[in-house]
Every structure is written in C-alpha cells, then in structure tokens.
MISE-941584 format. One line per field, with one value per residue (C-alpha): residue number from 1; residue in one letter; x, y, z. Coordinates in Angstrom, 1 decimal. Example, Ala and Ser with C-alpha at 12.3 -4.5 7.8 and 13.67 -1.06 7.14 Angstrom:
! residues 2
pagu	(1, 2)
fiza	(a, s)
x	(12.3, 13.7)
y	(-4.5, -1.1)
z	(7.8, 7.1)
***
This chain:
! residues 321
pagu	(1, 2, 3, 4, 5, 6, 7, 8, 9, 10, 11, 12, 13, 14, 15, 16, 17, 18, 19, 20, 21, 22, 23, 24, 25, 26, 27, 28, 29, 30, 31, 32, 33, 34, 35, 36, 37, 38, 39, 40, 41, 42, 43, 44, 45, 46, 47, 48, 49, 50, 51, 52, 53, 54, 55, 56, 57, 58, 59, 60, 61, 62, 63, 64, 65, 66, 67, 68, 69, 70, 71, 72, 73, 74, 75, 76, 77, 78, 79, 80, 81, 82, 83, 84, 85, 86, 87, 88, 89, 90, 91, 92, 93, 94, 95, 96, 97, 98, 99, 100, 101, 102, 103, 104, 105, 106, 107, 108, 109, 110, 111, 112, 113, 114, 115, 116, 117, 118, 119, 120, 121, 122, 123, 124, 125, 126, 127, 128, 129, 130, 131, 132, 133, 134, 135, 136, 137, 138, 139, 140, 141, 142, 143, 144, 145, 146, 147, 148, 149, 150, 151, 152, 153, 154, 155, 156, 157, 158, 159, 160, 161, 162, 163, 164, 165, 166, 167, 168, 169, 170, 171, 172, 173, 174, 175, 176, 177, 178, 179, 180, 181, 182, 183, 184, 185, 186, 187, 188, 189, 190, 191, 192, 193, 194, 195, 196, 197, 198, 199, 200, 201, 202, 203, 204, 205, 206, 207, 208, 209, 210, 211, 212, 213, 214, 215, 216, 217, 218, 219, 220, 221, 222, 223, 224, 225, 226, 227, 228, 229, 230, 231, 232, 233, 234, 235, 236, 237, 238, 239, 240, 241, 242, 243, 244, 245, 246, 247, 248, 249, 250, 251, 252, 253, 254, 255, 256, 257, 258, 259, 260, 261, 262, 263, 264, 265, 266, 267, 268, 269, 270, 271, 272, 273, 274, 275, 276, 277, 278, 279, 280, 281, 282, 283, 284, 285, 286, 287, 288, 289, 290, 291, 292, 293, 294, 295, 296, 297, 298, 299, 300, 301, 302, 303, 304, 305, 306, 307, 308, 309, 310, 311, 312, 313, 314, 315, 316, 317, 318, 319, 320, 321)
fiza	(m, f, l, q, g, s, m, t, a, l, a, t, p, f, t, s, d, g, l, d, q, e, t, f, e, h, f, v, e, w, q, i, t, e, g, t, q, g, l, v, p, c, g, t, t, g, e, a, s, t, l, t, a, g, e, r, r, r, l, i, r, v, c, v, e, c, a, s, g, l, v, p, v, v, a, g, t, g, t, n, c, t, a, t, t, i, e, q, t, r, a, a, k, a, a, g, a, d, a, a, l, v, v, t, p, y, y, n, r, p, t, q, e, g, l, y, r, h, y, a, a, i, a, s, a, v, d, i, p, l, i, i, y, n, v, p, r, r, t, g, v, d, l, h, f, s, t, l, e, q, l, v, r, i, p, t, i, v, g, i, k, d, a, s, g, d, v, d, r, p, r, v, v, s, q, v, a, g, p, r, f, v, q, l, c, g, d, d, a, s, a, v, t, f, n, l, a, g, g, r, g, c, i, s, v, a, a, n, v, i, p, s, l, c, r, d, m, q, h, a, c, r, t, k, e, w, g, s, a, r, d, i, q, h, r, l, q, r, l, v, a, a, l, n, r, e, t, n, p, g, p, i, k, h, a, l, s, l, m, h, p, g, f, c, r, e, p, r, l, p, l, v, g, v, v, p, s, t, a, d, e, v, r, d, a, l, a, r, l, g, l, l, s, d, d, v, f, p, v, p, p, w, s, s, g, g, h, h, g, k, v, a, p, t, a, t, v, w, r, a, e)
x	(144.7, 143.4, 145.1, 143.1, 141.1, 141.9, 144.5, 145.5, 149.1, 148.6, 150.1, 151.7, 150.5, 153.2, 153.3, 156.2, 157.5, 157.0, 154.1, 150.5, 149.3, 145.7, 145.1, 146.6, 144.3, 141.2, 142.4, 142.8, 139.4, 137.8, 139.6, 138.0, 134.6, 134.9, 135.6, 139.3, 140.3, 143.8, 146.1, 149.7, 151.5, 155.2, 155.5, 156.6, 153.4, 154.0, 157.5, 159.2, 162.6, 162.4, 160.9, 163.0, 163.0, 160.9, 158.4, 157.9, 157.3, 154.8, 152.9, 152.6, 151.5, 148.8, 147.6, 147.2, 145.4, 143.0, 142.4, 141.3, 141.5, 138.8, 141.2, 144.8, 147.7, 150.7, 153.6, 156.3, 159.6, 162.0, 165.3, 168.5, 170.2, 169.3, 170.0, 167.9, 165.1, 165.1, 165.0, 162.1, 160.2, 160.6, 159.2, 156.2, 155.4, 155.6, 153.2, 150.7, 151.1, 149.6, 152.3, 155.4, 156.0, 159.7, 161.0, 164.0, 167.0, 167.5, 170.7, 173.1, 171.6, 172.3, 172.7, 170.0, 171.9, 172.0, 168.3, 167.6, 169.9, 168.3, 164.8, 165.9, 167.6, 164.6, 162.3, 164.7, 164.9, 161.2, 158.2, 155.7, 154.2, 156.3, 155.2, 158.1, 157.8, 159.3, 159.5, 162.5, 161.9, 162.5, 165.2, 167.3, 167.0, 164.4, 163.6, 164.0, 161.5, 164.3, 165.0, 161.3, 161.0, 163.5, 161.9, 158.4, 159.7, 160.1, 156.8, 156.5, 157.1, 153.4, 153.2, 154.5, 153.5, 154.6, 154.9, 157.0, 154.1, 154.5, 151.0, 152.0, 154.0, 151.1, 150.6, 154.3, 154.6, 151.6, 153.4, 156.4, 154.7, 151.3, 147.9, 149.0, 151.2, 149.4, 150.0, 149.1, 149.4, 151.4, 150.3, 146.8, 146.9, 147.1, 145.1, 142.3, 144.7, 146.9, 144.0, 143.0, 146.4, 146.1, 146.5, 144.4, 144.3, 146.1, 148.0, 146.7, 147.8, 144.5, 142.6, 143.8, 141.1, 138.6, 138.8, 135.2, 135.5, 138.8, 137.1, 134.2, 136.6, 138.5, 135.2, 134.1, 137.4, 137.0, 133.5, 134.7, 132.5, 135.2, 133.0, 132.1, 135.8, 136.9, 134.2, 135.4, 139.0, 138.0, 136.3, 139.6, 141.8, 142.2, 142.8, 145.4, 147.2, 147.3, 148.7, 151.5, 152.4, 155.1, 157.0, 154.6, 153.5, 153.5, 150.3, 148.3, 149.2, 148.0, 144.7, 144.3, 144.9, 142.2, 139.6, 140.5, 141.7, 144.3, 146.0, 149.5, 150.2, 154.0, 156.1, 159.4, 162.6, 164.1, 160.6, 158.7, 155.1, 153.7, 154.1, 151.0, 150.2, 150.1, 148.0, 145.5, 145.3, 144.8, 142.0, 140.3, 140.4, 138.9, 136.2, 135.2, 134.7, 132.5, 135.0, 135.3, 131.6, 130.6, 127.4, 129.4, 132.0, 131.1, 133.3, 136.5, 135.8, 138.7, 137.9, 137.7, 134.9, 134.9, 134.9, 138.1, 136.9, 136.8, 134.5, 132.0, 132.8, 129.2, 129.2, 129.1, 131.1, 131.5, 131.1, 133.2, 130.8)
y	(76.4, 79.5, 80.6, 83.0, 83.3, 81.4, 78.7, 76.7, 76.3, 72.8, 71.7, 68.3, 65.7, 63.3, 60.1, 59.0, 57.0, 59.6, 61.0, 60.4, 59.8, 58.7, 61.9, 64.0, 62.4, 63.1, 66.6, 67.4, 66.0, 68.1, 71.2, 70.7, 70.0, 73.3, 75.3, 76.0, 77.2, 75.7, 73.4, 74.1, 71.1, 71.2, 75.0, 76.7, 75.6, 72.1, 72.1, 71.5, 72.3, 69.2, 66.8, 64.3, 64.4, 61.2, 62.6, 65.7, 63.5, 61.4, 64.3, 66.0, 62.8, 62.1, 65.7, 65.5, 62.2, 63.5, 66.8, 64.8, 68.0, 69.7, 72.5, 73.3, 71.9, 74.2, 72.1, 73.6, 72.5, 75.3, 74.7, 76.6, 74.5, 75.1, 71.5, 70.0, 72.4, 71.4, 67.7, 68.4, 70.5, 67.7, 65.2, 67.6, 67.8, 64.1, 63.7, 65.9, 69.2, 72.2, 74.6, 74.8, 77.3, 78.1, 80.0, 82.3, 80.3, 80.6, 80.7, 81.2, 84.7, 85.0, 88.3, 89.6, 88.2, 84.8, 85.0, 85.7, 82.8, 80.4, 81.0, 81.1, 77.8, 76.1, 77.5, 76.3, 72.8, 72.1, 73.1, 73.9, 77.2, 78.6, 80.8, 82.8, 82.8, 85.9, 85.7, 87.8, 87.1, 83.4, 83.5, 86.6, 87.8, 90.0, 89.8, 93.3, 94.8, 95.1, 91.4, 90.6, 92.8, 90.5, 87.3, 88.1, 88.0, 84.2, 82.7, 79.9, 82.3, 83.1, 84.7, 85.5, 84.7, 87.7, 87.4, 90.5, 92.3, 95.3, 95.9, 98.5, 95.9, 94.6, 98.1, 98.5, 94.9, 95.4, 98.2, 96.0, 92.7, 93.5, 91.8, 88.2, 87.9, 86.5, 88.1, 86.1, 87.3, 85.2, 87.1, 86.5, 89.8, 91.9, 89.7, 92.3, 95.3, 93.2, 92.6, 96.3, 97.1, 94.6, 91.1, 88.2, 86.0, 84.5, 81.4, 81.2, 79.6, 80.4, 78.5, 75.3, 75.7, 78.1, 77.4, 78.4, 81.8, 82.5, 81.6, 83.9, 86.8, 86.3, 86.1, 89.4, 91.0, 89.6, 91.0, 94.3, 94.0, 95.5, 96.2, 92.5, 91.5, 93.8, 92.5, 89.0, 90.1, 91.8, 88.5, 86.7, 89.2, 87.5, 84.1, 85.5, 87.3, 84.0, 82.1, 84.7, 84.5, 81.9, 80.5, 78.9, 76.1, 75.6, 77.6, 76.3, 72.7, 73.3, 74.8, 71.7, 69.4, 71.1, 71.0, 67.6, 65.1, 62.9, 65.7, 65.9, 69.2, 68.9, 70.2, 68.5, 69.6, 72.1, 73.6, 72.6, 72.9, 76.3, 77.6, 77.5, 81.2, 80.8, 77.6, 79.5, 82.3, 79.9, 78.1, 81.3, 82.6, 79.3, 79.3, 82.9, 81.8, 78.9, 76.3, 74.2, 73.6, 69.9, 71.0, 72.6, 69.9, 66.7, 64.2, 64.8, 64.0, 61.5, 59.7, 55.9, 54.6, 57.6, 57.4, 57.0, 58.0, 61.3, 64.0, 65.7, 69.4, 70.3, 68.1, 69.6, 68.1, 71.2, 74.8, 77.5, 80.5)
z	(19.1, 20.7, 23.9, 26.0, 29.2, 32.4, 32.1, 35.2, 36.3, 37.5, 40.8, 40.9, 43.4, 44.8, 46.7, 48.9, 45.9, 43.1, 41.1, 42.1, 38.6, 39.6, 41.6, 38.8, 36.2, 38.2, 39.0, 35.3, 34.5, 37.3, 36.0, 32.6, 34.1, 36.0, 32.8, 32.8, 29.3, 29.3, 31.2, 32.0, 33.5, 34.6, 35.3, 38.4, 40.3, 39.0, 40.6, 37.3, 38.7, 40.9, 38.4, 36.6, 32.8, 32.8, 35.3, 33.1, 30.0, 32.0, 33.4, 30.0, 28.3, 31.0, 30.8, 27.1, 27.3, 29.9, 28.1, 25.0, 22.9, 24.9, 26.0, 25.0, 26.9, 27.3, 28.6, 30.7, 29.0, 30.0, 31.9, 32.2, 29.5, 25.9, 24.8, 27.6, 26.9, 23.2, 24.3, 26.7, 24.1, 21.5, 24.0, 24.7, 21.0, 20.6, 23.6, 21.8, 23.7, 21.9, 22.9, 25.1, 28.0, 28.1, 31.1, 30.8, 31.9, 35.6, 37.7, 34.8, 34.1, 30.4, 28.6, 26.3, 23.4, 25.2, 25.8, 22.1, 21.0, 23.5, 22.2, 18.6, 18.9, 20.5, 17.8, 15.1, 16.6, 17.4, 15.3, 18.1, 19.3, 22.0, 24.9, 26.6, 30.4, 31.9, 35.7, 37.0, 40.7, 40.1, 37.4, 38.1, 34.5, 32.8, 29.1, 27.7, 25.2, 22.6, 22.8, 22.6, 19.5, 17.9, 19.1, 17.9, 14.3, 14.8, 13.6, 16.2, 19.1, 19.6, 23.1, 26.5, 30.1, 32.1, 35.8, 36.4, 38.1, 35.7, 34.6, 32.0, 30.0, 27.9, 26.4, 25.5, 24.3, 22.0, 20.3, 19.4, 19.0, 17.3, 17.7, 16.8, 19.9, 22.9, 26.3, 29.4, 32.9, 35.4, 38.5, 39.9, 41.8, 38.7, 36.2, 35.5, 35.3, 32.9, 30.6, 30.7, 29.3, 26.5, 27.9, 26.8, 29.9, 32.8, 33.6, 37.1, 40.4, 42.1, 39.4, 40.9, 43.5, 41.9, 38.1, 37.4, 39.2, 37.4, 34.1, 34.8, 35.7, 32.4, 30.5, 32.0, 30.8, 27.3, 27.1, 28.6, 31.6, 33.7, 36.7, 37.0, 36.5, 39.3, 41.6, 41.1, 41.6, 44.8, 46.0, 45.3, 46.9, 50.3, 48.7, 46.3, 49.2, 51.2, 48.2, 47.9, 51.6, 51.0, 48.0, 45.4, 45.3, 49.1, 49.9, 46.9, 47.7, 51.2, 49.9, 47.6, 50.5, 52.5, 49.7, 48.3, 51.0, 49.4, 47.4, 49.0, 50.8, 50.8, 47.9, 47.1, 48.8, 48.9, 49.3, 52.4, 53.7, 54.9, 58.4, 60.7, 60.2, 56.4, 56.8, 58.9, 56.4, 53.5, 55.4, 56.3, 52.7, 51.4, 54.1, 53.3, 49.7, 50.9, 49.6, 52.8, 53.5, 53.4, 51.7, 48.9, 48.4, 50.3, 48.4, 46.4, 42.7, 42.7, 46.0, 46.0, 44.0, 41.7, 37.9, 35.9, 32.5, 30.6, 31.9, 29.6, 29.4, 30.5, 33.6, 37.1, 40.0, 42.1, 41.5, 43.3, 43.1)
***
C-alpha cells in the first residue's frame, strides 16, 4: 500500500430508506476511472457521525469490492468511544480495507494523555495501518506535536490527515516523525502549500466532483512542478471557496446533485441542504469549470441502463479538465 496523491473523501448517497448502494457503487467506479489515487469512505464528508455501525460496515465493504485493489481504501472508523472505534476498525480490516482513518475523539475532548492512550489501544487491538485524523474545528481537540512524537513510535500508526489549516505543520511534523510518516492535507484550500512544506497528498472534498484535476495537481506537486500545481489550485479557488461556505458535506452534495442527477443533495439531520445563495455560488463555480455543460457530461455514468461491472482504470467516462 502506498498512500499519496489525491484521495477522495467520498460523499454518501442516501435514499429515503437508507443508503443508496447502487449509486455509491457507480460513484466509486467513476472515481477510479477518473484517476483518483485513493478512496476514503465513512469520513466527515461521508457523514460518518450519522451512519449506523451496520451502514459503515456496508459502505466500506462495497467500496473495497468496487475498488478491486486498483486503489487503496482508507476506511473512516473513528468515533468518540475507544471500544466502538476498535470494533469498527476490526470490521474495516475484515472487509479488506487497506488502512483506517481514525479521527480524534469529538465532544468528550480528551487530554493529550487520553489521545495517546486512545490511539495506542486501537493499534494494540487491530493490526492495520492507522491514519490519525486531526480536525480541531470539528472535534474541539488538537493533537499536540509532543503527543504525535510518542504515537509515531507505534509501527502501525503510519500517517496523519491534518485539517487544522496550519500549513507549517508538515515541516514540524517531519522533524519529529521522519520520512516514513505520511502527511496528508485535509484542507483543499491549502493543498499545494501543505505539500511544499513536506506533505505527500490530500484527502480531498473537491475530488468528489473533479477527481482528475485534483490528481493532476497532486502529480505536479510530486514532480515539483510547483507553477503548474499553483495554476490548478488557482483554477479551483472559486469552487473550493463555495464548498467551504457551509458545513461539509452540504455544498459538495449539492454540487454532486447538479452534476449527477440522482445523487441525493440532502445530508442527514441534523445537517440540512444549503441555502439559496450557497447553491448559486456552487452552481456558478461548477459552470466556470465547464462541469455543467451537456456537451461535457451528457449522461450520468450510473444512469439507468449503465453498466454495473468493474471499470478498467484506463477507461474514460468524463474528464473534468
């Protein structure tokens, strides 16, 4: 398993009765076709906090089956209960996930010692690569460098997704963690700057709608074509701003519903759909990127009559450039 580049924080489609598994399957296949370099189900964008344990297991299993080993699957398994997180992480490993993304426990706001023991307990209980997910704005707790310095000594803790917005962190973390430790950005707006400071990729919300362009930006970073990477980041600036206008995943689900009729636009309560001004901003950003043209994308890849099998990684359904 090699975690780098652009990895999509997958949104979860719902029906009135629960999960929309068929749409999710085709969505995953399309992501692979478009060149995403990793799939992350059941994270923040996937509305993990409102999924039942059974729904999480089902989404991860389906994602693994659709990926067919073509790209790694990093399953979101974190909760604010250590025992529950261990249970979910064991289930993800049994389903065939390549790694687990484990968020810092939210609401109960543990101390740094509590954070260390939480991750150490999970690593001791389940033999699977673990990615720490640090997102203070969501959880109310920030993982300190001194705690991370302890955690990186645990062999199965292999990386971190940092959504703090502090673009200097990769440089400092590199000093305490060394080159084996994978640093992934969790903030689309700072993806290029994060890589300049030592990051290796991004778990991206925007990649839900522009996977190929996000892949190209990350490739430019990896090959040190920083001018090209910044040019792409500039092209995406309006879209990323629109997607940050309201709580994720409201805006990205609205974007998906505009591009792919049939993909539900409403998140689960307590989140709700976006307000009209945000909807207009999202539509305008997609249109400026040429993503709403009938000539560019005439038929959703999972519309009725579409295929239901695996997609070859070199096939082309729709290209976002």
